[in-house]
N, C-alpha and C positions, 0 to 999 in steps of 0.2 A: 468707488465704494469699496471698502475693505471686505475681504471674504470673511464670513462668519464660519464658525466650526460646526460640524455636524457629527454627532456620536453615531457609531455604527449601528446602534439599536434604536435610533430616534425615529419619530414619526413626523411627516408622512413616510411610508415605507421606502427604504433606500432602493430596493430592487425596482420599484415602479418608477421612481424618478430617474434611475439610470436608463430605463427603457425610453423615457421621454428624451433624455439627453442624446441617446443614439439616433433617434428620429430627427432631432434638430440638427445634428451633425451631418446627416445624410442630405439635408437641404431640400426636402420635399414639401416644406411649409405645412406641417400637420396642424390641424385645428383640434379643438376640444372634442368635437363629435367623433372624428376619426380615431383619436387617441383613446377615447372612452370605449369604442368598439374593439380596438386592438387589445386593450388592457382588460377587457371583459368587466367593466365597471357599470354600475347601475345609473350613475349620475355624472354628467359632464362637469358639475361643480367641483367634484373631487380632483379632476384633471386641472381645473383652473387654480385650485388651492395649491396643487403641487407646483405648477409653473410659477405662481406668485412666490412661493417659498424659495424655489430655485433662483429666481431673479433678485428678490429683496434680501433673503437671508444668506444665500451662498454667493451672491454677487455675480451670477452668470449673465452674460450680455444678451438677454432674450428680448426680442422685439416682435411686434405684431404687424404684419403686412395686410392692410385693408384691401388692397387690390387682389391679392392672392388668397385672402381669407385664411391665413395661417401664420404660425409662429416660425421664427428663424433666429440664428445667432448672427448678430451684426459684426462679429469678428471671430476668427478661428478659436476653437476651444479644444485642446488636445485631450485633457483628462477631466473626469468628474472630480470635484474637490473633496476627496475623502480625507479630511484632516481631522485633527483632534482625537486621534486614536490613543488608547492608553498604553502604558509600558508593556502590560501583559499582551496586548494585541500586537505590538511591534515585535515582541519576542516570538509570538506565534507565527508572524510573517517570516521571520528569519529561520525558524525551525522548518517551516514548509519549504523554503528555498533550499535548505541544506538536504532535506529528505527527497527532493526531486530526483536525485541520482538513481534511486532504485526503480524509477520508471523509464530509464534510458532504454531505447529500443522498442518502447510501446507507443501506441497512438496518443497516449496521454502526456508524453514528455513535452512536446512542443506547446500544446495548449496550457499546460501548467506553468511553464516558463513565461509564456506570454501573459497569462493572468497575473502572475506575481510581478512582472515588470509594469503592467498597467497599474496595479495596486500601489507599488512603491513609487511610481511616477506621479501619483495623485497626492502624495504626502507633502506637507509644507516643509520649509527648510529646517525648522526645529525638530520635527519628527525624523527627517532624513538624517540629521546629525546624530540624533539619539540612536537610530538604527545602525549607523556606522560604528558607533561606540560599542553597541552590543555585539556586533559582528567581530570587532577586534578582540572582545573579551571572551568569546564563546566559539567552539568548533564542534561539529558533529562529524564523526568518522564512521562511515558504514563499512563494515568488514566484509569484503568480497561481494559487493553488489553485482548482479548478473547483467551482462550486456546481451540483449536479444536481437535477433534478426527481425526487423520491423514488420516486414510483409507477413511472416508467419504469425506473429502476434495479432496483426490486424485481422487476418482471416479467422483466426480462432475467436477473437472478440466479436466479430460480426456474426459468427455462427452461434455463439452464446446469446447475443443480443436478439437475434432474429429467430432463435430456436430452429436452426437448420441442421440436419445431420452433417457430419464432417468425416471425410475420408483422408487419411494421411499415412505416411510411412513412419514407423517409430523404432527407435533404438533403445532397448532396455539397458539398465545400468550395467556397465562393464562389458557389454556385448559390442561386437563389431558389425553385425548384420542388422538390417532393418526389416521389419515385418509390417504388412498392411493392416490397418485398423479402421473400423467404421464405428463411429461413436456419436451418441446424442450428447452434445456438450452442455452440461448444466451450469458450470460455475468456473470462474477464474479466481485463483487464490495466490497471494504472495506470502510465502513463509520463509523466514530467515534469508530474505533478499533473493529468493528463487521463486519463479513463477510456475504455477501448475494449472493444468486443465483437468477439471473433475467432470466425469460424465459416465453415461451408460454404454459399456462396451457391448455391441450387439452380438458379437461372436461368442464372448465369454458369459453373456447374460448376467452381468454384474457391474456394480459401480467400480470404476478404476480411476486412478490419478496418473497424469502424464506430465512429465517435465517438458515445458514449452520448448526449451532449447534443444531437445532431442527429437522434436517433431520435424519432419521434412515433407515438402510438397503437399500442404493441406489444400483440400478442395471442398467447397460447400456443395452438398447434394440437393436435389430437388425435394420439395415437400417440407413439412414441419413435423415436430415431435412434441409430445407431452411428457412431463416428468413422471417418473414412477409414483404410483399412489403412496401418499404418506411420506415421501422423501423430504428430508430437511438437511441442509448442509451442516447446521449446528449439531443435529443429532448424529449425523454420519461421522463427524470428526470428534465427537465427544470423548472417545477413548483413545484417540491418536495423540501421541506425544507432540507431533507437529502436523504431519499431513497423512502418514500411512495408517490406514484403518485396518484392524484385524477383527477376528470373530471370537477371540478369547477374552478372558476377564482376569487380569493379573493385578495383584497387590504388590507393587514394587517398593521395596524398602532399602534405602541406601544410607550407609553411615559415612559421614564426612568428618575428618579430623578437624582440629581447631583452625588450621590454615585454610582448608576448604570451606568450612562453615562461615568463616569471616568473609569470604568472597561471595558465598551464596546468599548470605543474609540480606533480606529485603528484595530479592529477585523472585519472579514467578515464571515458571516454565510451563505450568499446566493448571487448569481450573481446579483439578482435584488435589493439588499439592498441599501437603501439610508439613510444616517446618517446626521441629521440636528441638530446642536447645538442650544440650546435655551438660552436666556439672563440670566436665573436663574441658569445656570450651568448644567441643565438637557439636554435631547436630545430626538428628535422624530425619531424613526427607522421605516422604511417602507419596506415591502416585497410584492412581487407579487407571490402568491402561488396557487396551485391547490388542496391542502388538508390542514386541520387544526390540525391533530393529533400530529405531531411532534412539530409544533410551540407552541401548548398548553403547552407541557412539558417545552419548552424553556422559556415561559413566567413565568410559575410556579417556575422555578429554580431561578428567581430573587426575589422571596418572595414579600415583600411589596414595593420593589423599582421599580416595573413595573406596568403600568396601560394600559390595552387594550382600545384603542379609537374606533377601528372598525376592522373587521366587527362585527355586532351584534351577529352572531353565536359564535364567539370566546369569546366575552364578557360573554355570557351565559355559555359556557363550563368552563371558569375559575371561574365564580361565583359558579357553582355547585361544582367544586372541592374544592373551599374555604369553602363552607358550610360543606362538608364532613370532612375536616380537623378541622374546628371549632367545629363541633359536637363531633368528636373523642377526641380531646384534652380537650374540656369542660367536657365531661363525666368522663374522667380520673381525672381531677382536683376536681370535685365534690366528687368523691370516695376517693380522697387523696391517689391514688396509681399510680405507674408509668404506662405509656401508654401501654407498652408491657404486663405487668402483667394484666392490665385491659382487654386486648384483649384475653389473654389466659384463664383467669378465666371465 
């Protein structure tokens, strides 16, 4: 009997039938009553309809053993027949496969790869051929994805999931020494391909963010914790350009020339962003932020194509950074040696 196709949104529910498929592969001869209880269904007839659909519509080799009072596969079945997916769904599978790189070093990397392999392994030959063609025509390049130490991430994830206090040694940015922190870990966040732990620092009595790759020797402590009253990750990060939250309220206005505006057009860096095109081809970009550290780096990344109009604090920060750059490169030019050699000498 040829396999029929099943759309990913069809009924009976795909998830329920895949559970039945797994039980049949295990070889325990499940019957309708046992499956009804496991799937928390009200009626065994629902299970019987699912099994009939799987056998008659999907062509799965399901048989009933009267002596064992249960169903089984009369021949091996490796994958559930997820065929008939649309081109958009194939594209989504490929995007997910390409994006898995940012989870390298986390407990999610292996299961994600395994799930994608199972999904692609269930496609028919036509869909696989189409997937290969999309793969040849499209590439996703993640700039600077972070590779993590898996055990550190696992302990942090378990502490967040179980709401257990976490003790670890932490190295601040550009520091060489480590200091001990005790944190109630609230949330894990990936921003710009870097993973952060967000939590309540018990010593500093405040919410802090920690770069996972700078955490050493994490240990879960006894007991559990509750979140601070009224805390919300969305509200906490509302004024952050990326991850770092401050207590101020800045209206950041940056002028981009025509070259910069053409690159920035259609991109969104923050929920408060306003992009206003100007007659000369440039643009004025406005943000509402609680901190200036991250947006300073963003401005500097544009080189001479961006000019900060306000606030005055950001203007001064960028000016000081420009003075350091000018001094460093000017000194190298006067000595007529490459910048790196000048610094090492």
